[in-house]
SERO-4910 file (N, C-alpha, C, O; in steps of 0.05 Angstrom, whole numbers):
BEGIN
 pado doro    nc1    nc2    nc3   cac1   cac2   cac3    cc1    cc2    cc3    oc1    oc2    oc3
  Met    A     18    -18     -5     -6      5     -5     17     30      1     11     52     -8
  Phe    A     40     26     13     56     42     22     68     47    -16     68     69    -27
  Arg    A     74     29    -25     91     43    -50     75     54    -73     82     71    -89
  Arg    A     49     41    -72     20     53    -86     13     76    -85      3     91   -101
  Ala    A     21     79    -60      9    113    -54     38    127    -61     44    137    -40
  Ile    A     53    131    -73     74    148    -69     87    143   -106    100    160   -118
  Ala    A     80    119   -117    103    115   -146     92    144   -160    106    163   -165
  Ala    A     64    142   -164     63    164   -188     63    193   -175     50    211   -185
  Ile    A     81    198   -150     87    231   -150    106    230   -160    116    207   -161
  Ser    A    120    248   -171    153    255   -186    143    296   -196    124    309   -205
  Val    A    173    299   -187    163    322   -191    194    345   -193    209    353   -175
  Phe    A    196    351   -223    233    364   -235    224    383   -247    214    382   -270
  Thr    A    228    414   -224    216    440   -234    233    457   -235    251    455   -218
  Val    A    236    480   -254    247    503   -240    228    533   -244    219    542   -266
  Leu    A    226    543   -222    204    570   -222    219    580   -199    234    574   -180
  Ala    A    204    606   -214    212    633   -189    185    650   -174    163    644   -184
  Val    A    185    670   -150    166    667   -144    155    703   -149    134    712   -140
  Thr    A    172    713   -161    176    738   -168    183    751   -195    165    743   -209
  Ala    A    197    766   -210    196    778   -235    224    782   -233    231    790   -211
  Ser    A    240    780   -249    266    786   -243    272    821   -245    261    839   -256
  Ala    A    297    818   -227    297    848   -233    325    856   -218    330    852   -194
  Asp    A    338    866   -235    368    859   -223    374    872   -202    394    861   -191
  Asp    A    368    890   -193    372    913   -170    365    898   -140    372    908   -118
  Lys    A    353    875   -141    338    861   -124    348    838   -110    353    817   -122
  Pro    A    353    839    -79    370    814    -66    351    786    -76    327    781    -79
  Val    A    381    770    -82    358    739    -90    364    715    -65    385    706    -56
  His    A    339    710    -59    348    688    -37    330    666    -54    306    669    -62
  Val    A    349    642    -57    346    626    -67    336    595    -51    349    587    -32
  Phe    A    318    583    -59    309    560    -38    311    541    -67    311    546    -91
  Ile    A    314    510    -47    309    488    -59    300    461    -46    302    449    -24
  Leu    A    290    459    -64    260    436    -42    265    416    -57    269    416    -81
  Ser    A    264    386    -28    289    369    -46    272    338    -24    272    341      0
  Gly    A    265    321    -32    256    294    -17    248    278    -26    254    275    -50
  Gln    A    232    262    -15    205    240    -22    178    249    -33    177    264    -52
  Ser    A    154    240    -21    123    245    -27    121    260    -14    124    280    -27
  Asn    A    119    265      8    108    289     22    129    323     11    127    345     22
  Met    A    142    317     -4    159    337    -10    152    348    -49    157    367    -63
  Ala    A    138    322    -51    134    319    -89     98    324    -73     80    328    -90
  Gly    A     94    324    -60     66    332    -58     58    360    -52     38    372    -61
  Met    A     76    369    -37     73    406    -26     66    420    -53     87    425    -64
  Asn    A     51    427    -63     55    456    -90     62    479    -80     47    491    -64
  Pro    A     83    487    -86     99    510    -72     88    542    -80     94    565    -74
  Lys    A     61    524   -104     48    560   -106     23    562    -78      9    581    -69
  Ala    A     25    539    -71      5    541    -48     15    551    -21     14    530     -8
  Gly    A     20    564    -10     34    570     14     58    578      3     62    602     -1
  Phe    A     79    558     -3    102    567      9    110    602    -13    123    620     -3
  Glu    A     98    605    -45    108    625    -45     98    654    -43    111    674    -49
  Gln    A     61    651    -29     53    666    -18     68    685     11     62    708     17
  Glu    A     91    662     25     93    671     47    127    677     39    142    688     55
  Ala    A    134    667     14    167    681      6    155    701     -1    169    718     10
  Ala    A    133    717    -16    129    747    -20    119    759     -6    112    781    -15
  Lys    A    113    754     19    106    763     46    130    776     62    131    798     72
  Leu    A    151    755     61    170    756     84    194    775     65    203    794     78
  Phe    A    203    771     38    213    782     23    200    795     -2    203    789    -26
  Pro    A    183    814      9    167    842    -10    194    855    -26    187    874    -41
  Asp    A    224    851    -27    231    869    -41    250    857    -54    263    870    -70
  Ala    A    254    829    -48    271    817    -71    255    787    -84    231    779    -82
  Glu    A    281    772   -101    263    758   -115    267    730   -105    291    726   -102
  Val    A    256    714    -99    254    685    -85    251    660   -109    230    648   -113
  Pro    A    281    654   -129    278    635   -141    274    610   -136    289    607   -117
  Tyr    A    265    591   -140    265    566   -130    265    538   -150    254    541   -172
  Ile    A    279    507   -142    280    491   -148    270    466   -140    270    462   -116
  Lys    A    260    447   -154    243    429   -134    249    401   -140    239    393   -162
  Val    A    261    386   -129    271    364   -144    264    334   -127    284    322   -119
  Ala    A    241    322   -122    226    308   -104    213    275   -120    203    275   -143
  Gln    A    215    256   -107    203    236   -116    194    215   -100    210    198    -92
  Gly    A    170    213    -94    149    195    -72    179    167    -78    191    160    -99
  Gly    A    181    156    -50    183    131    -35    221    125    -40    229    102    -38
  Arg    A    236    144    -44    268    149    -43    274    148    -27    262    160     -9
  Pro    A    299    131    -21    316    133      1    328    157      5    328    174    -12
  Ile    A    339    160     26    362    185     24    391    184      4    401    203     -9
  Arg    A    403    151      7    420    145     -6    417    153    -44    433    154    -63
  Leu    A    391    159    -41    397    157    -73    404    190    -84    403    200   -106
  Trp    A    412    202    -55    412    224    -58    453    235    -47    464    256    -54
  Val    A    466    213    -29    482    209    -22    507    196    -29    506    172    -25
  Glu    A    536    207    -42    547    188    -58    570    173    -36    586    157    -45
  Gln    A    570    179     -6    593    164      2    566    144     24    574    139     47
  Trp    A    538    136     15    526    119     27    526     99     31    511     88     47
  Asn    A    549     82     14    562     60     19    582     51     44    584     31     58
  Glu    A    593     74     41    613     73     68    594     82     95    593     71    116
  Ile    A    586     94     90    562    102    115    549     78    131    553     70    154
  Ala    A    531     70    108    517     41    115    545     27    125    539     16    146
  Lys    A    562     24    121    596     -8    120    596     11    158    602      0    179
  Lys    A    590     30    155    607     45    183    590     32    202    599     18    220
  His    A    563     38    197    538     29    221    533      7    213    508     10    212
  Gly    A    538    -19    204    531    -39    208    518    -50    189    522    -74    185
  Leu    A    499    -37    172    470    -38    155    491    -48    126    512    -42    115
  Asn    A    466    -69    121    467    -80     97    453    -77     65    445    -95     50
  Ser    A    455    -51     61    448    -26     40    463    -24     27    485    -26     38
  Thr    A    465    -20      3    486     -4    -24    465     12    -39    441     10    -42
  Ser    A    483     29    -48    467     50    -62    485     49    -99    509     42    -99
  Asn    A    477     54   -117    493     47   -136    489     79   -157    500     81   -179
  Gly    A    477     94   -149    483    124   -153    460    138   -150    437    131   -150
  Thr    A    471    166   -148    463    194   -140    439    207   -155    437    231   -157
  Val    A    419    187   -169    409    203   -185    383    223   -183    368    229   -201
  Tyr    A    382    233   -151    371    259   -150    390    277   -148    384    301   -150
  Tyr    A    408    272   -144    438    286   -125    439    314   -154    427    336   -153
  Glu    A    456    304   -175    452    317   -196    440    334   -205    450    356   -206
  Pro    A    411    329   -214    392    346   -218    384    380   -206    374    400   -216
  Ile    A    395    374   -176    389    397   -157    420    412   -165    422    433   -152
  Leu    A    444    406   -181    469    419   -185    453    435   -211    449    459   -212
  Lys    A    445    417   -228    434    432   -262    428    450   -250    442    470   -247
  Gln    A    404    448   -240    377    461   -238    392    492   -216    385    516   -216
  Phe    A    407    481   -205    414    511   -185    443    527   -198    452    548   -189
  Arg    A    457    512   -223    478    530   -241    451    543   -259    446    567   -257
  Ala    A    437    529   -275    414    557   -291    407    577   -268    409    601   -274
  Ile    A    400    570   -243    391    601   -240    421    624   -220    419    644   -207
  Ile    A    442    609   -225    463    619   -214    475    635   -240    484    657   -239
  Glu    A    472    619   -266    477    645   -299    465    660   -294    478    681   -299
  Lys    A    434    670   -282    414    693   -279    430    702   -256    438    725   -259
  His    A    436    694   -239    438    698   -211    462    703   -194    460    703   -169
  Pro    A    488    707   -208    509    699   -197    517    700   -163    531    683   -151
  Gln    A    505    720   -153    512    730   -138    490    735   -110    485    757   -100
  Pro    A    476    705   -102    448    702    -86    454    715    -66    477    713    -56
  Ala    A    436    731    -55    440    740    -18    441    718     -8    458    718     10
  Ser    A    428    694    -12    422    665      4    415    649     -3    397    652    -20
  Val    A    422    623      1    410    593     -9    400    574      7    419    563     18
  Thr    A    377    566     12    360    549     31    357    528     21    342    526      2
  Phe    A    372    503     32    356    473     29    340    470     46    347    471     70
  Cys    A    314    465     39    285    443     49    286    414     38    286    403     15
  Trp    A    287    404     67    286    383     55    254    364     74    246    369     96
  Met    A    244    347     58    227    323     71    232    301     61    229    296     37
  Gln    A    241    284     80    240    260     69    254    245     93    261    257    113
  Gly    A    257    210     90    259    197    107    249    168    118    257    149    131
  Glu    A    230    179    104    200    150    109    211    127    104    211    107    118
  Arg    A    219    132     80    240    103     62    255     92     77    256     68     78
  Asp    A    274    109     93    293    105    104    279     95    135    296     78    143
  Ala    A    264     96    150    243     87    165    236     57    167    238     41    186
  Arg    A    229     55    146    218     43    131    228      8    127    219    -15    128
  Glu    A    255     24    123    277      7    114    291     -7    133    305    -25    125
  Lys    A    290     -2    153    308      2    180    330      9    175    347    -10    173
  Leu    A    340     35    171    376     42    162    376     72    179    393     90    175
  Ser    A    356     74    197    360     98    221    387    106    233    393    127    244
  Ala    A    402     85    229    424     90    247    443    104    233    458    121    244
  Ala    A    443     98    203    461    114    181    443    145    179    458    164    174
  Tyr    A    423    149    181    404    172    166    423    198    183    434    214    167
  Glu    A    427    203    210    434    228    209    472    239    202    481    262    199
  Glu    A    484    215    200    505    223    181    507    223    150    526    229    135
  Ala    A    483    217    144    476    210    113    465    243    103    470    256     83
  Leu    A    449    246    128    431    278    116    451    298    123    445    318    110
  Gly    A    479    304    142    493    316    148    520    313    122    537    328    113
  Thr    A    514    296    120    536    292     91    523    301     66    540    308     48
  Leu    A    501    303     60    483    309     37    490    340     42    508    351     29
  Ile    A    479    352     58    491    389     65    513    393     62    518    417     62
  Ser    A    537    376     59    561    386     65    569    376     29    589    381     15
  Asn    A    555    367     25    565    353     -8    548    384    -20    555    396    -40
  Leu    A    534    391     -9    509    415    -26    530    444    -32    535    456    -53
  Arg    A    539    448     -4    556    469      7    579    464    -10    583    484    -23
  Arg    A    590    452    -13    616    449    -31    618    454    -56    633    470    -67
  Asp    A    590    431    -74    583    416    -99    572    455   -106    579    467   -126
  Leu    A    558    467    -88    542    489    -97    558    518   -101    551    537   -114
  Lys    A    580    513    -87    595    531    -78    592    551    -52    605    571    -45
  Gln    A    568    538    -39    555    554    -15    553    542      7    536    528     17
  Pro    A    587    552     18    592    546     48    566    552     61    551    536     71
  Glu    A    566    574     60    547    588     87    499    580     79    478    590     87
  Met    A    508    556     58    474    548     50    466    539     86    476    526    104
  Asn    A    444    555     82    420    549    109    411    522    101    412    518     77
  Phe    A    402    501    119    375    486    108    358    493    132    364    508    150
  Val    A    331    476    128    310    470    141    296    439    132    287    432    110
  Ile    A    296    428    152    292    402    149    257    394    163    249    402    185
  Gly    A    244    377    146    216    371    154    220    341    164    227    322    151
  Arg    A    211    344    192    215    324    205    187    303    208    163    310    210
  Leu    A    196    280    209    183    262    202    152    274    220    153    289    239
  Ser    A    127    262    206    101    263    222    105    246    241    124    230    242
  Asp    A     83    248    261     64    232    280     53    200    272     39    185    287
  Phe    A     64    191    239     55    175    229     64    142    242     54    123    254
  Gly    A     83    149    234    105    123    249    100    113    275     95    130    291
  Thr    A     99     88    284     96     94    319    124     78    327    134     82    349
  Asp    A    138     58    308    161     53    320    181     61    320    185     84    312
  Ala    A    206     42    330    228     59    343    251     68    314    267     86    315
  Glu    A    248     57    300    270     68    269    251     96    260    261    114    248
  Trp    A    230     95    266    211    128    257    226    144    282    242    163    281
  Glu    A    219    133    299    230    162    328    260    157    313    268    177    301
  Ala    A    269    144    313    291    151    310    305    168    290    327    179    294
  Val    A    290    169    267    295    187    243    282    212    249    296    232    242
  Arg    A    263    217    259    255    245    267    275    254    285    291    270    275
  Lys    A    281    246    318    303    248    330    336    265    305    345    287    300
  Ala    A    340    240    299    363    256    282    357    276    260    374    289    248
  Gln    A    334    278    255    333    301    232    339    339    250    350    359    242
  Val    A    319    330    282    324    345    306    351    359    311    357    383    311
  Ser    A    367    336    316    393    332    320    409    348    307    423    363    320
  Leu    A    409    346    272    426    355    263    417    389    252    430    405    240
  Ala    A    394    391    261    382    413    255    400    427    281    416    445    275
  Gly    A    400    421    301    409    436    327    431    446    330    434    469    339
  Lys    A    455    427    322    470    425    317    483    446    295    505    453    304
  Asp    A    478    458    271    489    477    259    471    500    262    447    503    259
  Pro    A    497    522    271    480    550    270    462    548    237    438    554    239
  Arg    A    465    546    225    449    548    196    423    529    200    406    533    182
  Gly    A    418    515    214    401    493    209    375    494    230    378    502    254
  Ala    A    351    487    218    324    490    231    304    471    223    300    464    199
  Trp    A    292    465    242    281    451    228    239    447    224    230    467    236
  Val    A    225    437    217    191    438    219    183    416    223    187    393    214
  Asp    A    166    431    246    147    400    259    117    403    231    105    421    220
  Cys    A    115    367    231    100    359    212     73    341    227     52    333    216
  Asp    A     79    337    250     55    326    271     25    337    262      3    325    265
  Asp    A     30    360    252     -4    371    257    -12    380    225    -30    395    223
  Leu    A      2    371    200      3    369    175    -11    345    157    -16    344    133
  Asn    A    -15    322    181    -25    299    172    -51    291    177    -58    269    168
  Asp    A    -69    307    192    -83    288    207   -109    295    182   -111    314    167
  Lys    A   -129    266    189   -140    271    169   -172    255    180   -169    236    196
  Glu    A   -198    261    171   -212    243    185   -226    221    163   -227    224    139
  Lys    A   -235    201    177   -253    178    161   -271    177    181   -265    184    204
  Asp    A   -291    169    175   -314    158    186   -319    175    208   -338    165    221
  Gly    A   -311    195    217   -322    212    242   -295    213    265   -294    220    288
  Lys    A   -276    204    249   -245    188    271   -228    207    249   -231    211    225
  Thr    A   -206    220    272   -190    237    257   -165    211    268   -164    197    288
  Arg    A   -145    215    240   -129    196    236    -91    207    235    -88    229    223
  Asn    A    -74    199    241    -50    208    227    -42    188    196    -38    164    195
  Asp    A    -41    207    176    -39    197    150     -9    201    150      5    215    165
  Leu    A     -1    184    128     30    182    125     31    218    103     43    239    105
  His    A     14    205     87     16    234     71     -3    268     75    -27    263     77
  Tyr    A      2    289     76     -9    310     90    -33    321     76    -37    317     52
  Thr    A    -50    334     93    -82    344     84    -62    363     66    -38    363     64
  Lys    A    -87    381     50    -81    406     37    -73    420     44    -52    431     36
  Ala    A    -87    425     65    -71    455     86    -58    450     91    -42    468     90
  Gly    A    -43    421    104    -17    420    113     -4    414     92     19    414    102
  Tyr    A      0    407     66     18    419     52     31    449     51     54    456     55
  Glu    A      9    467     44      4    503     45     22    505     77     45    512     74
  Leu    A     17    502     95     32    508    115     49    501    113     64    521    115
  Leu    A     68    478    110     92    462    109    107    488     92    124    504    100
  Gly    A     93    484     61    105    509     59    115    535     67    135    546     57
  Arg    A     91    548     94     99    577     98    120    564    124    140    578    128
  Arg    A    117    549    134    131    539    166    167    532    146    187    532    161
  Tyr    A    170    529    124    202    526    111    211    549    102    236    550     97
  Val    A    192    572     97    204    595     90    203    615    109    215    636    105
  Arg    A    188    609    137    191    632    160    211    621    170    227    640    173
  Gln    A    224    597    178    243    588    190    264    606    174    275    626    184
  Ala    A    269    598    146    288    609    128    296    637    140    317    644    150
  Lys    A    271    653    136    278    674    145    294    680    167    314    694    165
  Ala    A    284    668    191    304    674    206    327    668    213    340    678    231
  Leu    A    334    647    197    373    634    188    377    661    173    399    670    179
  Ile    A    363    678    156    377    688    142    386    708    151    409    718    148
  Glu    A    361    716    166    362    750    186    392    743    210    406    761    219
  Gly    A    395    713    219    407    717    234    398    708    266    411    702    286
  Arg    A    375    709    261    359    696    290    364    673    293    380    660    278
  Lys    A    348    662    317    348    636    328    310    630    302    292    646    295
  Pro    A    312    608    297    293    585    284    270    582    312    276    579    336
  Ala    A    247    583    301    225    572    318    230    545    334    220    524    326
  Ala    A    247    546    360    253    525    375    229    504    384    229    490    405
  Asp    A    210    505    364    185    470    371    176    469    340    159    453    334
  Gly    A    189    490    316    192    466    293    162    489    279    154    488    256
  Arg    A    151    506    297    120    516    284    131    545    290    124    554    312
  Pro    A    147    564    273    140    586    273    117    596    262    102    582    248
  Glu    A    108    629    268     90    643    269     93    655    254     77    673    249
***
């Protein structure tokens, strides 16, 4: 059921919030991850919040997301990380990493000196399901380091969408803790709470679904922008992952 629900979701796009203007500061966002990132429509929530919080700037963004994909498909060092943590898991390529580099280069050709770059990540469900949580924090930290290096953006901010409260086992909880831990260790890191984004009603009862509601996806986009705004301005992001 999990595989069927995510198989059809795939997004590879390059978009921008505002019209181009050479005299405006540029804040670039990179949106990436698996199904709950693929399901987030940036035009509903993200773009509106970006226009509100960056009224005098241009906010181009790229989105590379595919449902049901593990983090190893973004991280070139996965095999050695997995081995280090005693996991029997291998990867044959980083098919979702190279598109980020390619699309970012297209933005930089137009805006060679962005005022900021923020990486927004929503992923981890697959790794929890495959019982790979032991390597998750190191893998995600490596992905962020790789992006800072390859994009030539050593001060890149990042905002992690923490897994929602859909899962209840130890692996799911370990990934959640890893995401918050990594964000807390980096002065340019933040996380977003997703526990209230997946509440769906059926037969008069509320249940925690794997995927978010329409309103939930909209709020996810807004929270990404709000946490990023704090990081860009050198302020502390919301500690509870729910910036107002």
